[in-house]
C-alpha positions as CSV (number, residue, x, y, z in Angstrom):
1,M,53.1,225.8,70.5
2,L,53.4,224.3,67.0
3,K,50.5,224.3,64.7
4,R,48.6,221.0,64.8
5,S,48.2,219.4,61.3
6,G,44.8,220.4,59.9
7,T,43.9,222.9,62.6
8,G,41.1,225.2,61.4
9,I,38.5,227.5,62.9
10,A,34.9,226.8,63.7
11,I,32.4,229.4,64.9
12,T,30.3,227.6,67.4
13,G,28.4,230.1,69.5
14,S,26.9,233.6,69.4
15,G,25.3,236.0,71.7
16,S,24.1,239.6,71.8
17,A,22.8,242.3,74.2
18,A,21.5,245.8,74.1
19,P,20.3,248.4,76.6
20,A,16.6,248.4,77.4
21,G,16.2,252.1,76.8
22,I,14.9,252.9,73.3
23,L,14.9,256.3,71.5
24,T,12.5,256.3,68.6
25,N,12.5,258.6,65.6
26,D,9.5,260.5,67.1
27,D,11.5,261.0,70.2
28,L,14.4,262.5,68.2
29,A,12.0,264.9,66.5
30,K,11.5,266.5,70.0
31,I,15.3,267.2,70.1
32,V,16.1,268.3,66.5
33,D,14.1,269.3,63.4
34,T,13.5,265.9,61.9
35,S,10.7,263.3,61.5
36,D,10.2,259.6,61.5
37,E,9.6,259.5,57.7
38,W,12.7,261.6,57.0
39,I,14.9,259.3,59.0
40,K,13.4,256.0,57.8
41,S,13.5,257.0,54.1
42,R,17.2,258.0,54.3
43,T,18.6,255.4,56.6
44,G,16.1,252.6,57.4
45,I,16.4,253.3,61.1
46,K,13.3,253.5,63.4
47,N,14.8,252.9,66.8
48,R,18.1,252.9,68.6
49,H,19.0,251.4,72.1
50,L,20.8,253.8,74.4
51,A,22.8,253.0,77.5
52,T,22.1,254.8,80.8
53,A,24.9,256.3,82.9
54,S,25.0,253.2,85.0
55,E,25.4,250.9,82.0
56,S,28.8,250.1,80.5
57,V,30.5,248.5,77.5
58,C,31.8,245.8,79.9
59,Q,28.3,245.0,81.2
60,I,26.6,244.6,77.9
61,S,29.6,242.8,76.4
62,T,29.7,240.3,79.3
63,V,26.0,239.5,78.8
64,A,26.6,238.9,75.1
65,A,29.7,236.8,75.8
66,Q,27.9,234.6,78.3
67,K,25.2,233.8,75.8
68,A,27.8,232.9,73.2
69,I,29.7,230.7,75.6
70,S,26.5,228.9,76.6
71,M,25.6,228.2,72.9
72,A,29.1,226.9,72.3
73,Q,28.6,224.5,75.2
74,I,31.9,225.4,76.9
75,D,32.7,227.1,80.2
76,A,34.2,230.6,80.6
77,A,37.3,228.8,82.2
78,D,37.9,227.2,78.8
79,I,38.4,230.5,77.0
80,D,42.1,231.1,76.0
81,L,41.8,234.6,74.5
82,I,39.3,237.4,74.6
83,I,39.4,240.1,71.8
84,L,37.1,243.1,72.4
85,A,36.5,245.2,69.3
86,T,35.5,248.6,70.5
87,S,36.0,252.3,69.9
88,T,34.3,253.3,73.1
89,P,36.0,251.4,76.0
90,D,35.0,252.2,79.5
91,D,38.6,252.8,80.2
92,L,41.1,254.1,77.6
93,F,43.7,251.6,79.0
94,G,41.3,248.9,77.8
95,S,38.2,247.0,78.8
96,A,38.8,243.4,77.7
97,S,40.5,242.4,80.9
98,K,37.6,243.7,83.0
99,I,35.3,241.5,80.9
100,Q,37.6,238.6,81.5
101,N,37.2,239.1,85.2
102,M,33.4,239.5,85.0
103,L,33.1,236.3,83.0
104,G,35.4,234.3,85.3
105,A,37.6,233.4,82.3
106,S,40.6,233.2,84.5
107,K,43.1,231.7,82.1
108,A,42.2,234.0,79.1
109,V,44.5,236.6,77.7
110,A,42.4,239.7,76.9
111,F,43.0,242.8,74.8
112,D,41.1,245.5,73.0
113,L,41.2,246.0,69.3
114,T,40.1,249.3,67.7
115,A,39.0,249.4,64.0
116,A,35.7,251.2,64.5
117,C,32.8,249.7,62.5
118,S,35.2,247.2,60.9
119,G,36.3,246.1,64.3
120,F,34.4,242.8,64.5
121,V,35.7,241.6,61.1
122,F,39.3,242.6,62.0
123,A,38.9,240.8,65.4
124,L,37.6,237.6,63.8
125,V,40.5,237.6,61.3
126,T,42.9,238.1,64.2
127,A,41.4,235.3,66.3
128,A,41.7,232.9,63.3
129,Q,45.5,233.5,63.2
130,F,45.9,232.4,66.8
131,I,43.9,229.3,66.2
132,R,45.5,228.3,62.9
133,T,49.0,228.5,64.5
134,G,47.9,226.3,67.3
135,A,48.5,228.9,69.9
136,Y,44.9,228.9,71.3
137,Q,41.9,226.6,71.1
138,N,38.9,228.7,72.3
139,I,38.7,232.4,71.5
140,L,35.9,234.8,72.4
141,V,35.4,237.7,70.0
142,I,33.3,240.6,71.1
143,G,32.1,243.7,69.3
144,G,30.8,246.2,71.8
145,D,30.2,250.0,71.6
146,I,28.3,252.7,73.4
147,L,28.4,255.4,70.8
148,S,25.7,257.5,72.5
149,R,28.4,258.8,74.8
150,W,30.0,260.6,71.9
151,V,27.0,261.8,69.8
152,D,26.3,265.5,69.4
153,W,22.6,265.3,70.0
154,S,22.1,268.8,68.4
155,D,23.4,267.5,65.1
156,R,20.7,265.9,63.1
157,S,23.1,264.7,60.4
158,S,24.6,262.2,62.9
159,N,22.4,261.9,66.0
160,I,19.8,259.9,64.0
161,L,22.3,257.1,63.2
162,F,23.9,255.7,66.3
163,G,22.9,253.2,69.0
164,D,24.5,251.0,71.7
165,G,25.0,247.3,71.9
166,A,27.3,244.2,72.0
167,G,27.6,241.0,70.1
168,A,29.9,238.0,70.6
169,I,31.0,234.7,69.0
170,V,33.1,231.8,70.2
171,C,35.7,230.5,67.8
172,Q,37.2,227.1,68.4
173,A,40.0,225.0,66.9
174,T,38.8,222.1,64.8
175,D,40.5,219.3,62.8
176,S,37.4,218.7,60.6
177,G,38.0,221.5,58.1
178,D,38.6,225.3,58.4
179,R,35.2,227.1,58.4
180,L,36.8,230.6,57.8
181,L,37.1,230.2,54.0
182,G,38.4,233.6,53.0
183,F,39.0,237.2,54.1
184,E,40.3,240.6,53.0
185,I,41.0,243.6,55.2
186,Y,42.1,247.1,54.3
187,S,42.9,250.6,55.6
188,D,43.1,254.0,53.9
189,G,44.5,256.7,56.1
190,T,44.2,259.4,53.4
191,K,40.4,259.5,54.2
192,N,40.9,259.4,58.0
193,D,39.2,262.8,58.4
194,C,35.9,261.5,56.9
195,L,34.7,260.0,60.1
196,T,36.3,261.0,63.4
197,L,36.0,261.0,67.2
198,A,39.0,263.1,67.7
199,Y,41.0,264.4,70.7
200,Q,41.3,268.1,70.7
201,G,43.7,269.8,73.2
202,G,45.1,273.2,73.9
203,D,48.4,274.3,75.3
204,R,48.8,274.2,79.1
205,E,52.0,275.5,80.5
206,L,53.4,273.4,83.3
207,I,56.5,275.5,83.9
208,D,58.3,278.1,81.9
209,G,59.1,276.7,78.5
210,I,57.3,273.4,79.0
211,S,53.7,272.9,77.8
212,I,51.4,270.0,77.5
213,A,48.1,269.4,75.6
214,K,45.0,269.6,77.8
215,G,41.6,268.8,76.3
216,A,39.0,266.2,75.6
217,Y,37.6,264.0,72.8
218,Q,35.1,265.8,70.6
219,P,31.7,264.4,69.4
220,I,31.5,262.1,66.4
221,W,31.9,263.9,63.1
222,M,31.1,262.3,59.7
223,N,31.2,263.3,56.1
224,G,28.1,261.3,55.2
225,R,28.3,261.7,51.5
226,E,31.9,260.6,51.3
227,I,31.3,257.6,53.5
228,Y,28.3,256.5,51.4
229,R,30.4,256.7,48.2
230,F,33.2,254.9,49.8
231,A,31.0,252.1,51.1
232,I,29.1,251.3,47.9
233,A,32.4,251.2,46.0
234,K,34.6,249.3,48.4
235,V,32.3,246.9,50.1
236,P,31.2,244.9,47.1
237,E,34.8,244.8,45.9
238,V,36.2,243.5,49.2
239,I,33.5,240.8,49.5
240,E,34.3,239.7,45.9
241,K,38.0,239.5,46.9
242,A,37.2,237.4,50.0
243,L,35.0,235.1,47.9
244,F,37.9,234.7,45.4
245,R,40.2,233.7,48.2
246,A,37.5,231.2,49.3
247,G,37.2,229.8,45.7
248,L,33.5,230.8,45.7
249,T,31.2,233.2,43.9
250,A,28.4,235.4,45.3
251,D,25.7,232.9,44.3
252,A,27.1,230.4,46.8
253,I,26.3,232.7,49.7
254,D,23.3,231.8,51.9
255,W,23.4,235.0,54.0
256,L,24.9,238.5,53.7
257,I,25.5,240.4,56.9
258,L,26.9,243.9,56.4
259,H,27.7,246.5,59.0
260,Q,24.4,248.1,59.8
261,A,25.1,251.7,58.8
262,N,22.4,252.5,56.3
263,Q,19.8,250.4,54.6
264,R,20.4,252.1,51.3
265,I,24.1,251.0,51.5
266,M,23.1,247.4,52.2
267,D,20.6,247.4,49.3
268,A,23.2,248.9,46.9
269,V,25.9,246.4,47.9
270,A,23.5,243.4,47.5
271,E,22.3,244.7,44.1
272,R,25.9,245.0,42.8
273,L,26.7,241.5,44.0
274,N,23.4,240.2,42.5
275,I,22.4,238.8,45.9
276,E,18.7,238.5,46.5
277,S,17.3,240.8,49.2
278,E,15.9,237.8,51.0
279,K,19.5,236.8,51.8
280,V,20.4,240.1,53.3
281,I,20.1,240.2,57.1
282,S,19.1,243.6,58.4
283,N,18.2,244.8,61.9
284,I,19.1,248.4,61.4
285,A,15.5,249.5,61.9
286,E,15.7,248.4,65.6
287,Y,19.3,249.2,66.5
288,G,20.7,251.8,64.2
289,N,24.5,251.9,63.8
290,T,26.1,250.1,66.7
291,S,29.6,250.1,65.2
292,A,31.6,247.0,66.0
293,A,28.5,245.4,67.6
294,S,26.3,245.6,64.5
295,I,27.4,242.5,62.6
296,P,27.5,240.1,65.6
297,I,24.1,241.3,66.9
298,A,22.6,240.7,63.5
299,L,24.3,237.3,63.3
300,D,23.1,236.2,66.7
301,E,19.5,237.3,66.1
302,A,19.4,235.3,62.9
303,V,20.9,232.2,64.5
304,R,18.5,232.3,67.4
305,A,15.5,232.9,65.1
306,G,16.4,229.7,63.2
307,K,17.2,231.6,60.0
308,I,20.9,230.7,60.0
309,R,21.5,227.0,60.4
310,S,24.6,224.8,60.7
311,G,26.4,224.6,57.4
312,D,25.1,227.9,56.0
313,L,27.6,230.0,54.1
314,I,27.8,233.6,55.4
315,A,29.5,236.7,54.0
316,I,30.2,239.6,56.4
317,S,31.6,243.0,55.7
318,G,32.5,245.9,58.0
319,F,33.4,249.4,57.0
320,G,34.0,252.7,58.7
321,A,36.4,255.1,60.4
322,G,40.0,254.8,59.6
323,L,39.0,254.5,56.9
324,T,38.9,250.7,57.3
325,W,37.0,247.9,55.6
326,G,37.1,244.2,55.3
327,A,35.1,241.0,54.6
328,A,35.1,237.4,55.7
329,I,33.4,234.3,54.3
330,F,32.7,231.6,56.8
331,Q,30.5,228.5,57.4
332,W,28.3,228.6,60.5
333,G,28.3,225.4,62.5
334,D,29.6,222.9,65.1
335,R,33.1,221.6,65.4
């Protein structure tokens, strides 16, 4: 299909979901040597929502998607493409197609995208290319992760950080101006070992002279200091580059939504960009780090609370394993 003249992208609906089960800092103190004050002062986190064995990425992502579709005032049957940003699929072969079936989005193409905590930004940028070329009209972008499956609960340096959840948006083609104003995305594989959820296998001999690797994925491991240094250096820079592409400066931003990894990182980024704290949307206290879900959950909550309104200019930035990072500048609103 050829690109229609003037085709742009509008973000017209949002939704989010999280498991009902909540693990507080005081609860964590019963597992490892830590305290509520220690965790809050270093991360800003108070609670995290954890999925049970019967809950899945597909389930919580479907709930978030249904809410986004409803807000956009379309039907699931109208969706052309579903992109699921996740690092924790229910099936290593992919979970997006199962979500397609659960939604009843029968005509949608569906695939998973893995870019860890940058996944939602990468998925939004990917969706925009399909719309701008005229290939698709209605795209569902989901960020969903159940990180609790992969946490070492005996490691207090990481178990305090992570929670589970899903967030979604509907992106639609529009002829009334492109609302995705600018973006930048990056990867640096030289720092890949700073944050991993790695497969580890040992030799298993099948027959004489032929062996295979047999093993399992290991718990999340993170070099916290290096990730902190990386984030406070690269995130302001990538937001400034995305703003430059949009022909804007930081003072034009109505709201800043960063990956909810650490409150100190969010504060440092806002300070470097000279963005007032009142413009920084944070829900890390309630959810912790939900990876690809963190930005769309925060976005949806702010929209439903009436904080973000049609026409508001929003800067988002994700950063994490890979290492990957990126930013996008968009205007929230109807087609």
